N, CA, C and O atoms as a GROMACS GRO file, in nm:
protein
  572
    1MET      N    1   0.891  -0.762   4.474
    1MET     CA    2   1.016  -0.728   4.408
    1MET      C    3   1.109  -0.654   4.504
    1MET      O    4   1.231  -0.670   4.497
    2LEU      N    5   1.052  -0.572   4.592
    2LEU     CA    6   1.136  -0.501   4.688
    2LEU      C    7   1.209  -0.600   4.778
    2LEU      O    8   1.325  -0.580   4.812
    3SER      N    9   1.140  -0.706   4.815
    3SER     CA   10   1.204  -0.807   4.900
    3SER      C   11   1.323  -0.870   4.828
    3SER      O   12   1.425  -0.896   4.891
    4LEU      N   13   1.310  -0.896   4.699
    4LEU     CA   14   1.420  -0.953   4.623
    4LEU      C   15   1.538  -0.857   4.619
    4LEU      O   16   1.652  -0.899   4.636
    5PHE      N   17   1.511  -0.729   4.596
    5PHE     CA   18   1.617  -0.629   4.593
    5PHE      C   19   1.692  -0.627   4.727
    5PHE      O   20   1.815  -0.627   4.729
    6LEU      N   21   1.618  -0.626   4.837
    6LEU     CA   22   1.680  -0.619   4.969
    6LEU      C   23   1.758  -0.746   5.002
    6LEU      O   24   1.868  -0.739   5.058
    7VAL      N   25   1.703  -0.862   4.968
    7VAL     CA   26   1.774  -0.988   4.992
    7VAL      C   27   1.900  -0.994   4.906
    7VAL      O   28   2.006  -1.037   4.955
    8ALA      N   29   1.891  -0.954   4.781
    8ALA     CA   30   2.008  -0.955   4.693
    8ALA      C   31   2.114  -0.857   4.741
    8ALA      O   32   2.233  -0.888   4.737
    9LEU      N   33   2.072  -0.740   4.786
    9LEU     CA   34   2.167  -0.642   4.836
    9LEU      C   35   2.238  -0.696   4.960
    9LEU      O   36   2.361  -0.692   4.968
   10ALA      N   37   2.163  -0.745   5.056
   10ALA     CA   38   2.223  -0.794   5.180
   10ALA      C   39   2.312  -0.915   5.156
   10ALA      O   40   2.417  -0.928   5.219
   11SER      N   41   2.274  -1.004   5.066
   11SER     CA   42   2.354  -1.125   5.045
   11SER      C   43   2.483  -1.096   4.970
   11SER      O   44   2.573  -1.180   4.971
   12ALA      N   45   2.496  -0.980   4.907
   12ALA     CA   46   2.620  -0.945   4.839
   12ALA      C   47   2.720  -0.881   4.934
   12ALA      O   48   2.839  -0.877   4.905
   13THR      N   49   2.672  -0.832   5.047
   13THR     CA   50   2.763  -0.775   5.146
   13THR      C   51   2.825  -0.889   5.224
   13THR      O   52   2.810  -1.006   5.187
   14LEU      N   53   2.892  -0.856   5.331
   14LEU     CA   54   2.954  -0.961   5.411
   14LEU      C   55   2.852  -1.032   5.501
   14LEU      O   56   2.888  -1.122   5.576
   15LEU      N   57   2.727  -0.991   5.493
   15LEU     CA   58   2.619  -1.058   5.566
   15LEU      C   59   2.583  -1.188   5.494
   15LEU      O   60   2.596  -1.197   5.372
   16PRO      N   61   2.538  -1.289   5.568
   16PRO     CA   62   2.496  -1.412   5.500
   16PRO      C   63   2.361  -1.392   5.432
   16PRO      O   64   2.280  -1.311   5.475
   17GLY      N   65   2.340  -1.466   5.327
   17GLY     CA   66   2.212  -1.457   5.258
   17GLY      C   67   2.212  -1.547   5.135
   17GLY      O   68   2.317  -1.593   5.090
   18GLY      N   69   2.094  -1.570   5.082
   18GLY     CA   70   2.080  -1.656   4.965
   18GLY      C   71   1.979  -1.599   4.868
   18GLY      O   72   1.864  -1.643   4.866
   19SER      N   73   2.020  -1.503   4.790
   19SER     CA   74   1.927  -1.439   4.699
   19SER      C   75   1.885  -1.531   4.585
   19SER      O   76   1.777  -1.512   4.529
   20GLU      N   77   1.965  -1.629   4.551
   20GLU     CA   78   1.929  -1.720   4.442
   20GLU      C   79   1.802  -1.798   4.474
   20GLU      O   80   1.718  -1.818   4.387
   21VAL      N   81   1.789  -1.842   4.597
   21VAL     CA   82   1.670  -1.917   4.638
   21VAL      C   83   1.547  -1.828   4.630
   21VAL      O   84   1.441  -1.871   4.584
   22TRP      N   85   1.560  -1.704   4.676
   22TRP     CA   86   1.447  -1.612   4.672
   22TRP      C   87   1.410  -1.579   4.528
   22TRP      O   88   1.292  -1.570   4.494
   23LEU      N   89   1.510  -1.560   4.443
   23LEU     CA   90   1.485  -1.535   4.301
   23LEU      C   91   1.409  -1.651   4.238
   23LEU      O   92   1.309  -1.630   4.169
   24ALA      N   93   1.454  -1.773   4.262
   24ALA     CA   94   1.388  -1.891   4.206
   24ALA      C   95   1.245  -1.904   4.260
   24ALA      O   96   1.153  -1.942   4.187
   25ARG      N   97   1.226  -1.872   4.386
   25ARG     CA   98   1.092  -1.881   4.446
   25ARG      C   99   0.996  -1.782   4.380
   25ARG      O  100   0.883  -1.816   4.347
   26LEU      N  101   1.042  -1.659   4.362
   26LEU     CA  102   0.957  -1.559   4.297
   26LEU      C  103   0.930  -1.596   4.152
   26LEU      O  104   0.821  -1.570   4.100
   27TRP      N  105   1.027  -1.658   4.087
   27TRP     CA  106   1.005  -1.703   3.949
   27TRP      C  107   0.899  -1.813   3.947
   27TRP      O  108   0.814  -1.816   3.857
   28CYS      N  109   0.904  -1.901   4.045
   28CYS     CA  110   0.802  -2.007   4.054
   28CYS      C  111   0.663  -1.951   4.080
   28CYS      O  112   0.562  -2.012   4.045
   29LEU      N  113   0.658  -1.834   4.140
   29LEU     CA  114   0.529  -1.767   4.164
   29LEU      C  115   0.485  -1.686   4.042
   29LEU      O  116   0.394  -1.604   4.049
   30GLU      N  117   0.554  -1.711   3.929
   30GLU     CA  118   0.521  -1.653   3.799
   30GLU      C  119   0.539  -1.502   3.791
   30GLU      O  120   0.463  -1.433   3.723
   31GLN      N  121   0.641  -1.453   3.859
   31GLN     CA  122   0.682  -1.314   3.840
   31GLN      C  123   0.758  -1.305   3.709
   31GLN      O  124   0.819  -1.405   3.668
   32PRO      N  125   0.758  -1.191   3.641
   32PRO     CA  126   0.828  -1.179   3.512
   32PRO      C  127   0.979  -1.198   3.528
   32PRO      O  128   1.043  -1.131   3.610
   33ALA      N  129   1.034  -1.288   3.450
   33ALA     CA  130   1.176  -1.323   3.462
   33ALA      C  131   1.268  -1.204   3.438
   33ALA      O  132   1.366  -1.187   3.510
   34LEU      N  133   1.238  -1.122   3.340
   34LEU     CA  134   1.324  -1.007   3.309
   34LEU      C  135   1.326  -0.908   3.424
   34LEU      O  136   1.431  -0.854   3.458
   35ALA      N  137   1.211  -0.884   3.484
   35ALA     CA  138   1.206  -0.792   3.599
   35ALA      C  139   1.280  -0.851   3.718
   35ALA      O  140   1.354  -0.780   3.786
   36LEU      N  141   1.263  -0.980   3.743
   36LEU     CA  142   1.336  -1.045   3.852
   36LEU      C  143   1.486  -1.036   3.830
   36LEU      O  144   1.561  -1.004   3.923
   37TRP      N  145   1.530  -1.064   3.708
   37TRP     CA  146   1.672  -1.058   3.674
   37TRP      C  147   1.727  -0.918   3.698
   37TRP      O  148   1.834  -0.903   3.758
   38ALA      N  149   1.655  -0.816   3.653
   38ALA     CA  150   1.702  -0.678   3.667
   38ALA      C  151   1.709  -0.635   3.813
   38ALA      O  152   1.806  -0.572   3.855
   39VAL      N  153   1.607  -0.669   3.890
   39VAL     CA  154   1.603  -0.630   4.031
   39VAL      C  155   1.713  -0.702   4.110
   39VAL      O  156   1.783  -0.639   4.189
   40ALA      N  157   1.728  -0.831   4.089
   40ALA     CA  158   1.831  -0.907   4.160
   40ALA      C  159   1.970  -0.858   4.122
   40ALA      O  160   2.057  -0.844   4.208
   41THR      N  161   1.992  -0.832   3.994
   41THR     CA  162   2.122  -0.783   3.949
   41THR      C  163   2.153  -0.648   4.011
   41THR      O  164   2.265  -0.626   4.058
   42ALA      N  165   2.057  -0.557   4.011
   42ALA     CA  166   2.078  -0.424   4.067
   42ALA      C  167   2.108  -0.432   4.217
   42ALA      O  168   2.202  -0.369   4.265
   43GLY      N  169   2.028  -0.508   4.290
   43GLY     CA  170   2.049  -0.519   4.435
   43GLY      C  171   2.182  -0.582   4.470
   43GLY      O  172   2.253  -0.534   4.559
   44ASN      N  173   2.216  -0.689   4.401
   44ASN     CA  174   2.340  -0.760   4.431
   44ASN      C  175   2.462  -0.679   4.390
   44ASN      O  176   2.564  -0.682   4.459
   45THR      N  177   2.453  -0.608   4.280
   45THR     CA  178   2.563  -0.521   4.238
   45THR      C  179   2.584  -0.410   4.339
   45THR      O  180   2.697  -0.379   4.377
   46LEU      N  181   2.476  -0.350   4.383
   46LEU     CA  182   2.486  -0.244   4.483
   46LEU      C  183   2.546  -0.298   4.613
   46LEU      O  184   2.628  -0.230   4.676
   47GLY      N  185   2.507  -0.417   4.654
   47GLY     CA  186   2.564  -0.478   4.774
   47GLY      C  187   2.714  -0.499   4.761
   47GLY      O  188   2.789  -0.475   4.856
   48SER      N  189   2.759  -0.544   4.644
   48SER     CA  190   2.903  -0.563   4.623
   48SER      C  191   2.976  -0.429   4.621
   48SER      O  192   3.090  -0.420   4.664
   49LEU      N  193   2.910  -0.326   4.571
   49LEU     CA  194   2.972  -0.193   4.572
   49LEU      C  195   2.984  -0.139   4.713
   49LEU      O  196   3.074  -0.059   4.742
   50VAL      N  197   2.895  -0.182   4.802
   50VAL     CA  198   2.910  -0.148   4.944
   50VAL      C  199   3.041  -0.210   4.996
   50VAL      O  200   3.114  -0.146   5.071
   51ASN      N  201   3.070  -0.333   4.954
   51ASN     CA  202   3.196  -0.397   4.994
   51ASN      C  203   3.316  -0.321   4.940
   51ASN      O  204   3.415  -0.303   5.010
   52VAL      N  205   3.307  -0.276   4.815
   52VAL     CA  206   3.416  -0.198   4.756
   52VAL      C  207   3.438  -0.071   4.839
   52VAL      O  208   3.552  -0.034   4.870
   53ALA      N  209   3.328  -0.004   4.874
   53ALA     CA  210   3.338   0.118   4.954
   53ALA      C  211   3.399   0.088   5.091
   53ALA      O  212   3.480   0.166   5.142
   54LEU      N  213   3.360  -0.024   5.152
   54LEU     CA  214   3.419  -0.062   5.280
   54LEU      C  215   3.570  -0.083   5.268
   54LEU      O  216   3.647  -0.041   5.354
   55GLY      N  217   3.611  -0.147   5.160
   55GLY     CA  218   3.753  -0.167   5.137
   55GLY      C  219   3.827  -0.036   5.119
   55GLY      O  220   3.938  -0.020   5.170
   56ARG      N  221   3.767   0.057   5.047
   56ARG     CA  222   3.828   0.188   5.027
   56ARG      C  223   3.838   0.262   5.160
   56ARG      O  224   3.941   0.322   5.191
   57TYR      N  225   3.731   0.258   5.237
   57TYR     CA  226   3.728   0.329   5.365
   57TYR      C  227   3.821   0.266   5.468
   57TYR      O  228   3.872   0.334   5.556
   58ALA      N  229   3.841   0.136   5.457
   58ALA     CA  230   3.926   0.065   5.554
   58ALA      C  231   4.068   0.119   5.556
   58ALA      O  232   4.137   0.108   5.657
   59ARG      N  233   4.112   0.178   5.446
   59ARG     CA  234   4.246   0.235   5.440
   59ARG      C  235   4.269   0.339   5.549
   59ARG      O  236   4.382   0.358   5.594
   60HIS      N  237   4.164   0.406   5.592
   60HIS     CA  238   4.177   0.508   5.696
   60HIS      C  239   4.219   0.449   5.830
   60HIS      O  240   4.270   0.521   5.917
   61PHE      N  241   4.198   0.321   5.849
   61PHE     CA  242   4.225   0.257   5.977
   61PHE      C  243   4.348   0.166   5.975
   61PHE      O  244   4.372   0.094   6.072
   62GLN      N  245   4.425   0.168   5.869
   62GLN     CA  246   4.533   0.070   5.854
   62GLN      C  247   4.641   0.083   5.960
   62GLN      O  248   4.717  -0.013   5.979
   63GLY      N  249   4.652   0.193   6.028
   63GLY     CA  250   4.754   0.205   6.133
   63GLY      C  251   4.708   0.162   6.271
   63GLY      O  252   4.786   0.158   6.365
   64ARG      N  253   4.582   0.129   6.283
   64ARG     CA  254   4.526   0.091   6.414
   64ARG      C  255   4.566  -0.052   6.452
   64ARG      O  256   4.586  -0.137   6.365
   65ARG      N  257   4.576  -0.075   6.581
   65ARG     CA  258   4.618  -0.206   6.631
   65ARG      C  259   4.519  -0.317   6.595
   65ARG      O  260   4.560  -0.430   6.571
   66TRP      N  261   4.390  -0.286   6.589
   66TRP     CA  262   4.287  -0.387   6.563
   66TRP      C  263   4.266  -0.412   6.414
   66TRP      O  264   4.191  -0.502   6.377
   67PHE      N  265   4.331  -0.333   6.328
   67PHE     CA  266   4.315  -0.352   6.183
   67PHE      C  267   4.364  -0.492   6.146
   67PHE      O  268   4.471  -0.533   6.192
   68PRO      N  269   4.288  -0.566   6.063
   68PRO     CA  270   4.320  -0.707   6.039
   68PRO      C  271   4.449  -0.734   5.963
   68PRO      O  272   4.497  -0.847   5.964
   69ALA      N  273   4.506  -0.634   5.898
   69ALA     CA  274   4.630  -0.655   5.823
   69ALA      C  275   4.737  -0.560   5.876
   69ALA      O  276   4.713  -0.440   5.893
   70SER      N  277   4.853  -0.614   5.902
   70SER     CA  278   4.964  -0.531   5.947
   70SER      C  279   5.012  -0.445   5.830
   70SER      O  280   4.989  -0.480   5.714
   71PRO      N  281   5.078  -0.335   5.859
   71PRO     CA  282   5.132  -0.254   5.749
   71PRO      C  283   5.226  -0.334   5.658
   71PRO      O  284   5.228  -0.312   5.537
   72ALA      N  285   5.302  -0.426   5.716
   72ALA     CA  286   5.394  -0.507   5.635
   72ALA      C  287   5.317  -0.601   5.543
   72ALA      O  288   5.351  -0.615   5.425
   73SER      N  289   5.212  -0.666   5.594
   73SER     CA  290   5.136  -0.758   5.509
   73SER      C  291   5.058  -0.682   5.403
   73SER      O  292   5.042  -0.732   5.291
   74LEU      N  293   5.009  -0.564   5.435
   74LEU     CA  294   4.940  -0.482   5.336
   74LEU      C  295   5.037  -0.438   5.226
   74LEU      O  296   5.002  -0.439   5.108
   75ALA      N  297   5.158  -0.398   5.265
   75ALA     CA  298   5.258  -0.359   5.166
   75ALA      C  299   5.297  -0.478   5.079
   75ALA      O  300   5.317  -0.463   4.958
   76ARG      N  301   5.308  -0.596   5.139
   76ARG     CA  302   5.340  -0.718   5.063
   76ARG      C  303   5.228  -0.750   4.964
   76ARG      O  304   5.256  -0.787   4.850
   77ALA      N  305   5.104  -0.735   5.005
   77ALA     CA  306   4.991  -0.759   4.916
   77ALA      C  307   4.990  -0.658   4.801
   77ALA      O  308   4.960  -0.694   4.687
   78GLU      N  309   5.024  -0.534   4.831
   78GLU     CA  310   5.029  -0.433   4.726
   78GLU      C  311   5.141  -0.462   4.627
   78GLU      O  312   5.124  -0.440   4.507
   79ARG      N  313   5.255  -0.509   4.675
   79ARG     CA  314   5.365  -0.547   4.584
   79ARG      C  315   5.322  -0.665   4.497
   79ARG      O  316   5.350  -0.666   4.377
   80TRP      N  317   5.255  -0.764   4.556
   80TRP     CA  318   5.205  -0.879   4.480
   80TRP      C  319   5.106  -0.831   4.374
   80TRP      O  320   5.109  -0.875   4.259
   81HIS      N  321   5.018  -0.741   4.416
   81HIS     CA  322   4.918  -0.687   4.324
   81HIS      C  323   4.986  -0.615   4.208
   81HIS      O  324   4.945  -0.632   4.093
   82SER      N  325   5.087  -0.537   4.236
   82SER     CA  326   5.159  -0.465   4.130
   82SER      C  327   5.235  -0.560   4.039
   82SER      O  328   5.242  -0.539   3.918
   83ALA      N  329   5.291  -0.665   4.096
   83ALA     CA  330   5.374  -0.757   4.018
   83ALA      C  331   5.291  -0.854   3.933
   83ALA      O  332   5.330  -0.886   3.821
   84PHE      N  333   5.179  -0.900   3.985
   84PHE     CA  334   5.106  -1.007   3.919
   84PHE      C  335   4.973  -0.966   3.858
   84PHE      O  336   4.901  -1.049   3.803
   85GLY      N  337   4.941  -0.842   3.865
   85GLY     CA  338   4.818  -0.800   3.799
   85GLY      C  339   4.722  -0.730   3.891
   85GLY      O  340   4.744  -0.716   4.011
   86ARG      N  341   4.618  -0.686   3.830
   86ARG     CA  342   4.517  -0.608   3.900
   86ARG      C  343   4.417  -0.698   3.970
   86ARG      O  344   4.418  -0.820   3.953
   87VAL      N  345   4.332  -0.636   4.049
   87VAL     CA  346   4.230  -0.711   4.121
   87VAL      C  347   4.097  -0.712   4.046
   87VAL      O  348   3.994  -0.747   4.105
   88GLU      N  349   4.097  -0.676   3.918
   88GLU     CA  350   3.972  -0.679   3.843
   88GLU      C  351   3.904  -0.816   3.850
   88GLU      O  352   3.782  -0.822   3.860
   89PRO      N  353   3.981  -0.927   3.845
   89PRO     CA  354   3.913  -1.056   3.859
   89PRO      C  355   3.836  -1.070   3.990
   89PRO      O  356   3.742  -1.150   3.998
   90ALA      N  357   3.874  -0.994   4.093
   90ALA     CA  358   3.800  -1.000   4.218
   90ALA      C  359   3.656  -0.956   4.199
   90ALA      O  360   3.566  -1.007   4.264
   91GLY      N  361   3.635  -0.861   4.110
   91GLY     CA  362   3.498  -0.819   4.080
   91GLY      C  363   3.417  -0.931   4.020
   91GLY      O  364   3.299  -0.948   4.052
   92LEU      N  365   3.480  -1.006   3.932
   92LEU     CA  366   3.412  -1.119   3.869
   92LEU      C  367   3.396  -1.234   3.968
   92LEU      O  368   3.292  -1.300   3.969
   93LEU      N  369   3.497  -1.258   4.049
   93LEU     CA  370   3.488  -1.366   4.147
   93LEU      C  371   3.382  -1.336   4.252
   93LEU      O  372   3.322  -1.428   4.308
   94GLY      N  373   3.358  -1.209   4.277
   94GLY     CA  374   3.256  -1.171   4.373
   94GLY      C  375   3.118  -1.218   4.331
   94GLY      O  376   3.028  -1.226   4.415
   95ALA      N  377   3.100  -1.248   4.206
   95ALA     CA  378   2.969  -1.293   4.158
   95ALA      C  379   2.937  -1.434   4.204
   95ALA      O  380   2.820  -1.471   4.211
   96GLY      N  381   3.038  -1.512   4.236
   96GLY     CA  382   3.014  -1.651   4.269
   96GLY      C  383   3.031  -1.685   4.415
   96GLY      O  384   3.063  -1.799   4.448
   97GLY      N  385   3.011  -1.591   4.502
   97GLY     CA  386   3.023  -1.620   4.644
   97GLY      C  387   3.152  -1.570   4.704
   97GLY      O  388   3.177  -1.592   4.823
   98GLY      N  389   3.234  -1.505   4.626
   98GLY     CA  390   3.359  -1.451   4.677
   98GLY      C  391   3.346  -1.304   4.710
   98GLY      O  392   3.437  -1.225   4.682
   99ASP      N  393   3.234  -1.266   4.768
   99ASP     CA  394   3.209  -1.125   4.794
   99ASP      C  395   3.316  -1.057   4.879
   99ASP      O  396   3.339  -0.938   4.860
  100PRO      N  397   3.384  -1.126   4.973
  100PRO     CA  398   3.494  -1.059   5.042
  100PRO      C  399   3.604  -1.012   4.947
  100PRO      O  400   3.680  -0.921   4.980
  101LEU      N  401   3.614  -1.074   4.830
  101LEU     CA  402   3.714  -1.029   4.732
  101LEU      C  403   3.683  -0.888   4.681
  101LEU      O  404   3.774  -0.816   4.640
  102THR      N  405   3.556  -0.849   4.683
  102THR     CA  406   3.523  -0.714   4.640
  102THR      C  407   3.572  -0.611   4.742
  102THR      O  408   3.594  -0.496   4.706
  103VAL      N  409   3.589  -0.652   4.867
  103VAL     CA  410   3.650  -0.564   4.966
  103VAL      C  411   3.795  -0.538   4.926
  103VAL      O  412   3.844  -0.425   4.938
  104LEU      N  413   3.863  -0.642   4.880
  104LEU     CA  414   4.001  -0.624   4.832
  104LEU      C  415   4.006  -0.529   4.713
  104LEU      O  416   4.099  -0.449   4.701
  105ALA      N  417   3.908  -0.538   4.625
  105ALA     CA  418   3.903  -0.447   4.511
  105ALA      C  419   3.899  -0.302   4.560
  105ALA      O  420   3.963  -0.215   4.502
  106GLY      N  421   3.825  -0.277   4.665
  106GLY     CA  422   3.820  -0.143   4.723
  106GLY      C  423   3.949  -0.107   4.794
  106GLY      O  424   3.997   0.006   4.784
  107LEU      N  425   4.004  -0.202   4.866
  107LEU     CA  426   4.129  -0.179   4.938
  107LEU      C  427   4.242  -0.141   4.843
  107LEU      O  428   4.326  -0.058   4.876
  108PHE      N  429   4.243  -0.202   4.725
  108PHE     CA  430   4.345  -0.172   4.625
  108PHE      C  431   4.302  -0.063   4.528
  108PHE      O  432   4.366  -0.042   4.426
  109ARG      N  433   4.193   0.007   4.561
  109ARG     CA  434   4.148   0.124   4.486
  109ARG      C  435   4.112   0.096   4.340
  109ARG      O  436   4.150   0.172   4.251
  110LEU      N  437   4.039  -0.012   4.316
  110LEU     CA  438   3.986  -0.037   4.183
  110LEU      C  439   3.898   0.083   4.146
  110LEU      O  440   3.811   0.121   4.224
  111PRO      N  441   3.918   0.143   4.029
  111PRO     CA  442   3.835   0.258   3.991
  111PRO      C  443   3.686   0.222   3.992
  111PRO      O  444   3.647   0.111   3.956
  112TRP      N  445   3.604   0.317   4.036
  112TRP     CA  446   3.461   0.291   4.050
  112TRP      C  447   3.397   0.244   3.921
  112TRP      O  448   3.318   0.149   3.922
  113TRP      N  449   3.430   0.307   3.810
  113TRP     CA  450   3.365   0.269   3.684
  113TRP      C  451   3.397   0.124   3.649
  113TRP      O  452   3.313   0.052   3.597
  114ARG      N  453   3.520   0.083   3.678
  114ARG     CA  454   3.560  -0.055   3.649
  114ARG      C  455   3.491  -0.153   3.744
  114ARG      O  456   3.449  -0.261   3.704
  115ALA      N  457   3.480  -0.114   3.869
  115ALA     CA  458   3.411  -0.199   3.967
  115ALA      C  459   3.265  -0.218   3.928
  115ALA      O  460   3.213  -0.330   3.931
  116ILE      N  461   3.198  -0.109   3.892
  116ILE     CA  462   3.057  -0.118   3.853
  116ILE      C  463   3.041  -0.207   3.730
  116ILE      O  464   2.951  -0.291   3.726
  117LEU      N  465   3.127  -0.188   3.633
  117LEU     CA  466   3.118  -0.266   3.510
  117LEU      C  467   3.143  -0.414   3.535
  117LEU      O  468   3.061  -0.498   3.496
  118LEU      N  469   3.255  -0.447   3.599
  118LEU     CA  470   3.290  -0.587   3.620
  118LEU      C  471   3.192  -0.659   3.712
  118LEU      O  472   3.148  -0.770   3.682
  119ILE      N  473   3.159  -0.595   3.820
  119ILE     CA  474   3.068  -0.658   3.915
  119ILE      C  475   2.928  -0.670   3.853
  119ILE      O  476   2.863  -0.774   3.866
  120GLY      N  477   2.883  -0.565   3.786
  120GLY     CA  478   2.750  -0.568   3.724
  120GLY      C  479   2.737  -0.678   3.620
  120GLY      O  480   2.637  -0.749   3.616
  121VAL      N  481   2.839  -0.692   3.535
  121VAL     CA  482   2.835  -0.796   3.432
  121VAL      C  483   2.834  -0.935   3.497
  121VAL      O  484   2.758  -1.023   3.456
  122ALA      N  485   2.918  -0.953   3.597
  122ALA     CA  486   2.926  -1.083   3.663
  122ALA      C  487   2.796  -1.118   3.734
  122ALA      O  488   2.749  -1.232   3.727
  123LYS      N  489   2.736  -1.021   3.804
  123LYS     CA  490   2.611  -1.047   3.874
  123LYS      C  491   2.498  -1.076   3.774
  123LYS      O  492   2.417  -1.166   3.796
  124ALA      N  493   2.494  -1.000   3.666
  124ALA     CA  494   2.390  -1.021   3.564
  124ALA      C  495   2.401  -1.162   3.506
  124ALA      O  496   2.300  -1.230   3.487
  125ALA      N  497   2.523  -1.204   3.478
  125ALA     CA  498   2.543  -1.339   3.423
  125ALA      C  499   2.502  -1.446   3.523
  125ALA      O  500   2.440  -1.546   3.487
  126ARG      N  501   2.536  -1.424   3.650
  126ARG     CA  502   2.499  -1.523   3.751
  126ARG      C  503   2.348  -1.538   3.765
  126ARG      O  504   2.297  -1.649   3.772
  127TYR      N  505   2.277  -1.426   3.770
  127TYR     CA  506   2.132  -1.434   3.784
  127TYR      C  507   2.064  -1.487   3.658
  127TYR      O  508   1.960  -1.552   3.667
  128ALA      N  509   2.122  -1.460   3.542
  128ALA     CA  510   2.070  -1.520   3.419
  128ALA      C  511   2.084  -1.672   3.426
  128ALA      O  512   1.994  -1.745   3.386
  129LEU      N  513   2.197  -1.718   3.477
  129LEU     CA  514   2.219  -1.862   3.493
  129LEU      C  515   2.120  -1.922   3.592
  129LEU      O  516   2.066  -2.030   3.569
  130VAL      N  517   2.096  -1.854   3.702
  130VAL     CA  518   2.000  -1.902   3.802
  130VAL      C  519   1.861  -1.915   3.740
  130VAL      O  520   1.793  -2.015   3.760
  131LEU      N  521   1.819  -1.813   3.666
  131LEU     CA  522   1.687  -1.819   3.603
  131LEU      C  523   1.681  -1.928   3.496
  131LEU      O  524   1.579  -1.995   3.481
  132TRP      N  525   1.789  -1.945   3.422
  132TRP     CA  526   1.793  -2.050   3.321
  132TRP      C  527   1.782  -2.188   3.386
  132TRP      O  528   1.709  -2.275   3.338
  133LEU      N  529   1.857  -2.208   3.496
  133LEU     CA  530   1.850  -2.335   3.567
  133LEU      C  531   1.712  -2.356   3.630
  133LEU      O  532   1.659  -2.467   3.626
  134ALA      N  533   1.655  -2.251   3.686
  134ALA     CA  534   1.522  -2.262   3.744
  134ALA      C  535   1.418  -2.294   3.638
  134ALA      O  536   1.321  -2.367   3.664
  135GLY      N  537   1.437  -2.240   3.516
  135GLY     CA  538   1.347  -2.270   3.407
  135GLY      C  539   1.357  -2.415   3.361
  135GLY      O  540   1.259  -2.473   3.317
  136GLY      N  541   1.475  -2.472   3.372
  136GLY     CA  542   1.495  -2.609   3.329
  136GLY      C  543   1.433  -2.710   3.425
  136GLY      O  544   1.398  -2.821   3.384
  137VAL      N  545   1.420  -2.673   3.549
  137VAL     CA  546   1.363  -2.766   3.648
  137VAL      C  547   1.225  -2.720   3.697
  137VAL      O  548   1.170  -2.778   3.791
  138ALA      N  549   1.171  -2.617   3.632
  138ALA     CA  550   1.046  -2.558   3.683
  138ALA      C  551   0.931  -2.656   3.687
  138ALA      O  552   0.843  -2.645   3.772
  139GLY      N  553   0.930  -2.751   3.598
  139GLY     CA  554   0.820  -2.846   3.596
  139GLY      C  555   0.810  -2.927   3.724
  139GLY      O  556   0.700  -2.967   3.762
  140THR      N  557   0.921  -2.951   3.790
  140THR     CA  558   0.918  -3.029   3.913
  140THR      C  559   0.945  -2.944   4.036
  140THR      O  560   0.887  -2.969   4.142
  141ALA      N  561   1.032  -2.844   4.025
  141ALA     CA  562   1.073  -2.768   4.142
  141ALA      C  563   0.966  -2.671   4.189
  141ALA      O  564   0.960  -2.640   4.308
  142CYS      N  565   0.885  -2.623   4.102
  142CYS     CA  566   0.787  -2.521   4.138
  142CYS      C  567   0.654  -2.579   4.184
  142CYS      O  568   0.562  -2.504   4.215
  143GLN      N  569   0.642  -2.708   4.188
  143GLN     CA  570   0.513  -2.766   4.227
  143GLN      C  571   0.508  -2.795   4.373
  143GLN      O  572   0.406  -2.845   4.422
   0.00000   0.00000   0.00000
């Protein structure tokens, strides 16, 4: 289970990874589905919150020459954000492979409680779907 937590955590950050495959493999080895779901959800949520923290911390470097966004483009993005809505959907999109979007959530200062809630719900739903799909094909995929 520790391996699943670590793989889920790392795969939610900007590092590459595939926690869904590891989750399905452990399920095929007859680990309890509820425990697998909880561990994967916790690890992946924590990994996405690392991205949020990175986005928040990145603000300290916005004046540096190597910073990936110019002050003008950052101001333009903030105006767009103010005009067209919040970045809360970024927390939900982060559940489906859009983890860099959670960095934007941090950059735009999404409140922590909202980030935890949105990201946690999205990750929980994604891993429930993975387990449901793995259960549907378990007769052939796990052999």
